[in-house]
C-alpha positions, 0 to 999 in steps of 0.5 A, spaced: 599 362 427 598 355 423 602 349 421 602 347 414 604 340 415 607 336 410 603 330 410 598 329 415 596 335 420 599 335 427 595 336 433 597 341 437 599 339 444 596 341 450 603 342 453 607 344 448 612 344 451 672 356 407 675 348 399 682 346 400 686 340 401 687 338 409 694 337 411 694 331 416 699 333 422 701 327 426 697 328 433 702 331 438 698 330 444 700 324 449 693 322 450 691 321 442 687 316 440 689 310 434 685 309 428 685 302 426 679 297 423 676 294 429 670 288 427 663 290 430 662 286 436 656 284 439 653 287 445 646 287 448 642 294 447 641 298 453 635 303 453 636 310 455 632 316 455 630 320 449 635 326 449 633 333 448 626 332 452 624 338 455 624 337 463 619 341 467 619 343 473 613 345 479 618 351 482 618 358 479 626 358 480 630 360 473 631 354 468 638 352 468 641 352 461 640 345 457 645 340 457 648 339 450 646 333 447 644 330 441 637 332 438 633 326 438 634 327 429 639 329 426 639 333 419 644 333 413 648 339 412 643 341 406 637 338 410 635 332 404 635 327 409 635 326 417 636 320 421 635 318 428 635 311 432 628 309 433 625 302 436 618 304 432 613 299 434 613 293 428 620 295 425 625 290 428 625 285 434 626 285 442 634 283 444 636 277 447 635 281 454 628 283 452 630 290 452 627 294 446 631 293 439 634 299 437 636 301 430 638 307 424 632 310 421 633 314 415 628 320 413 627 323 406 626 330 406 627 333 400 620 330 396 613 333 396 612 328 402 617 326 407 618 318 409 622 314 413 626 308 411 628 303 417 636 301 416 636 295 421 641 290 421 642 283 424 643 285 431 640 291 434 644 298 436 646 300 442 641 306 444 647 310 446 651 310 438 650 316 434 648 317 427 649 322 422 646 323 415 650 324 409 647 328 403 647 322 398 643 318 403 647 314 407 648 315 414 654 315 419 653 311 425 658 311 431 658 305 436 662 303 442 666 296 441 669 294 447 675 300 448 674 302 441 669 306 437 667 304 430 664 308 424 660 305 419 656 307 413 649 305 413 645 305 406 639 301 404 640 295 399 633 293 396 630 289 402 636 290 406 642 294 409 648 295 407 654 297 411 660 300 409 666 300 415 671 306 416 674 303 421 675 305 429 678 310 434 681 307 441 678 313 445 674 315 451 668 319 448 668 321 441 663 327 440 661 327 433 660 335 430 655 337 427 654 335 419 660 339 415 657 343 410 660 340 404 655 334 406 660 328 405 665 329 411 663 328 418 668 330 423 669 328 431 672 331 437 676 327 442 678 330 448 685 329 451 689 331 457 691 338 455 688 338 447 683 336 444 683 332 437 679 333 431 678 327 427 675 326 419 671 320 421 669 319 413 676 319 411 677 314 404 683 310 408 679 310 415 679 315 420 684 321 419 687 326 424 687 333 422 688 338 427 689 339 435 686 344 439 690 346 446 684 345 451 677 342 452 673 344 447 666 342 446 660 345 441 661 346 434 659 350 429 661 351 421 662 359 420 663 357 412 660 354 406 666 349 404 667 346 411 673 349 413 672 354 418 670 351 425 668 355 431 669 351 437 668 353 445 675 352 448 677 352 456 684 353 456 688 347 460 690 352 465 683 353 467 679 360 466 673 362 462 670 359 456 671 362 449 669 361 443 675 360 437 675 359 430 679 353 427 682 353 421 682 345 419 685 347 412 691 350 415 692 344 420 688 347 426 690 354 426 686 357 432 684 365 432 680 368 437 672 369 435 668 371 442 672 376 446 666 380 450 669 381 457 676 378 460 673 374 465 666 372 461 664 365 459 663 366 451 660 360 448 657 360 440 651 356 439 649 357 432 652 361 426 649 363 419 655 362 413 651 366 409 649 373 413 654 372 418 649 372 424 652 369 430 647 366 436 651 367 443 650 365 450 655 369 455 655 371 462 658 378 460 651 381 463 653 378 470 648 371 468 648 367 462 644 371 457 642 369 450 645 374 445 647 376 438 652 378 434 655 379 427 662 375 424 666 381 422 663 386 425 666 392 430 659 392 434 658 390 440 654 384 442 647 385 444 643 382 449 635 383 447 630 383 453 625 379 449 630 373 449 630 373 457 624 371 459 623 370 466 624 362 469 625 360 461 631 357 458 631 359 450 636 355 446 636 357 438 636 351 433 636 354 426 637 360 422 634 362 416 639 362 410 641 365 404 640 373 407 647 375 404 650 381 409 642 381 411 643 378 418 639 383 422 633 380 417 634 373 418 629 369 422 631 365 428 628 359 431 628 358 438 626 352 443 623 355 449 623 350 456 619 352 462 615 350 467 610 349 463 613 345 458 616 347 451 614 351 446 617 354 440 620 362 438 620 365 432 625 371 432 628 377 428 634 382 430 631 387 427 624 386 430 627 385 437 620 381 439 619 374 441 613 371 437 611 364 440 607 358 437 606 351 440 610 345 437 607 339 433 605 333 438 610 329 437 616 334 435 623 332 435 625 337 440 630 341 438 630 339 431 628 344 424 631 348 419 628 354 415 628 355 408 630 361 404 623 364 403 622 364 411 618 357 413 620 353 418 620 345 418 619 341 424 620 334 424 615 330 428 613 323 429 607 321 433 602 315 433 599 313 427 604 318 423 611 316 424 614 321 419 612 328 418 614 335 417 610 341 420 611 347 417 610 355 419 612 361 416 616 367 419 611 372 422 612 379 418 613 385 423 606 388 422 603 382 425 608 383 431 604 382 438 607 382 445 607 376 449 602 375 454 604 375 461 603 368 465 607 362 463 614 365 463 613 369 457 615 377 457 610 381 462 605 384 459 607 391 461 614 390 457 616 395 452 613 393 445 620 394 443 627 392 446 632 396 445 639 391 445 644 393 450 651 394 447 656 391 452 660 397 453 655 401 456 652 395 460 654 393 467 658 387 467 655 384 474 647 385 476 642 385 471 643 388 465 640 395 463 634 395 457 631 401 455 
C-alpha cells in the first residue's frame, strides 16, 4: 500500500513504529474557577518529551493502554489548519537558561501543498502549553501564568505575530477539549472536588462557564456537527466504574447516559463520527480492556472484533472517514498500533472485519491524521529537510483484504479470515471473549 505524499515523498521508517444559544449558568461547585484578565508573565521554558511518542518494550507482556495526552499536532475541526509547539532549528532563539525555545507553529493543509508558518513572540513559550487551531487560521494557546491559566489567540501579521488576549482562569489543570465542530469555539474541562466544569474559553467577554457535570470527567468527543452534544467519560463522586455520558451544552449541561454495556464495566468513548453515528469504544466488559464499536442510537450490542485485539499490541483509533450517512459499517477507521516492535498504522472497516497494516511515514506526528470523504487518509509528518508534509494512503477495498502476518504482534496466520463480532449478550463478562 503506497503513500502518495503531498510534498516531498516520505521515507518508510525502519521501525514504524447540535446550533442554539448556550445558557450561562452560575458555577455550583465550591472549587469552580473564576475568570478574569491576567497579563502574561515571563517564565523560563521547560523542556519535555514529545507527547504521543510510542514506547517499545523488550518483553512479550501485553502493552498497557496509552496515557491520554495531547498529540504532537492538533487539527482544526475542518482539517484546514493544524498547530503544534516546536523548537525547529532556525526558528527562534534559546531561552535565557539555554533550554530550547518553544514557539507555536501553524500548518496550512487546505491547499495543494502543505506549508508551516511560525508564530513566535518576544519570549519563548512554556513546553507544557497547549495549542488548538481555529478554522479561520488563528491559533488558541493556553499558558500557565503563576496560579492561573491564560488564553490567547495567535495569528500572523506580516513578518510578526499578533496576539489577542482572551482572559484567564484560576484553576489547577484545565484540559482543552478537541476543536468544536463549529470551527470557532474552544472548550476546556476544569475538575473540581465533586464535579467537572465545562468552560467556553473563546467567549467574546472572556472565558464563560457553560456547564457542571457531577463527577470526574475526561476524554471528549463531539456527537453532532453543531458543537452542542459533547460525550465525556465520567466517574461519579462516590466511585464506581467509568461510563461515557452525553452532555447537552445547549441546555445548560443536561447529562444523559451514553454507554452502559455492563453494570460494573468501564465503558469509554474514544471516537465518534457524527455523520454515520459510528462509535469507537474501549471497555473491560468482556473481562479485560478491548476495543469495540457500536452505532449511536442503535439497539444492537457493542461488538468486539478479535482482529482489533492482536496480542501484545495496543490499538488506538485516531480518525474515522466522514460523510457516510447511515452507513457506519462502511466507514474507514485509522488506528495507531503500538507494540514491542514500535508503532505502525492499521486500516479497518466494521463491515470487513479485517485489519490492514502499513508503515507510518518517517517523522509521522504520531496519532494525528484525518480521512477525506473519498476514503483517503492524510498523515502529517516532519523530518529533516521536510519540515511540513502530508502523506496520503487510500483505504483498502474489501477485495484486497489479506490476513496479517504473524510474528510482530499481528493476528496469527491461522486466524479465521473473517472475525465475527460478539454481541455482548452472548459473550462472557469474565475471561477471554469467545469468537467465531
